[in-house]
C-alpha positions, 0 to 999 in steps of 0.5 A: 171515904173521908173527903181528904182522901178523894182526889180533887179534880184540877179541871177548873184550875187556871193555867197561866197563859203564855206571855206574848212578845212582839215579832214583826208587828205580831204578837207571838207566843213566848213558847215559839222560837223567835223569828229573829233568832234564825239569823236569816231572812223571814219567809212566809209559808202559806198552805191550808195543809198542816202537813205541808206547812210542817214539811216546808217549815222543817226544811227552811227553819234552820236557815230562815225565820218563819211565818206560818199562814193557814191559807191565803186568807191568813197570809193576806191578813198578816200582810195587811197588819204590816208583816213584810217577809223576804219571800213567800212560799205558796202551796198551790195544791191546798188552795183553789186555783182562783184563790191562789191567783187572787192572792198572788195578784194582791202581792203585786198590787201591794208592791211586794218585792220579794220572790214568790216560790210556788210549790205544786204537784202539778209541776213536773221538774222540767216545767218548774225549772223552765218557769223559774228560769223565765221569771224574776219574781216567781219560782216553781218547785215540783212536789215531791222534791228532793231533801234540801231543794226547797231550802236551796231554791229559797237561798238562791232566789234571795241571793244567799247562795250560788245560782239555782242551777248550781244549787240544784246540782245541774 
């Protein structure tokens, strides 16, 4: 075959890198939706499970800007870099208990004022509701939850909607 008819491999061609822009002090790929474009406060979603981050993000995304953290180590680094979310949602099932507790203690040490929403399959709905009603900064959500419950809880604790009991339909 003549060389002109052989398809040349494109593996070594350079692909343009996505442009970065600054969002909340962090470089973010230009292909991602802007956190400020949501019109709502920014919520940090912390989970080592990609499925859990996706599930929580899909429920929160229309109303809130999102910062995804792949576990508490990533969340800690982002907070060290100056990221200040309005609230933090922590998946307790994807982290060892000691690591989760240490992260929550660091939030207190850093004087983080926003609410912390703790999501776990270890909570039963009654326990989660009792826990949420007894604390001003920590709120609980039992997994699995009904569609819209996470968004309602976050809206309620951030003061954007009716109180939690009314939002939960009770």
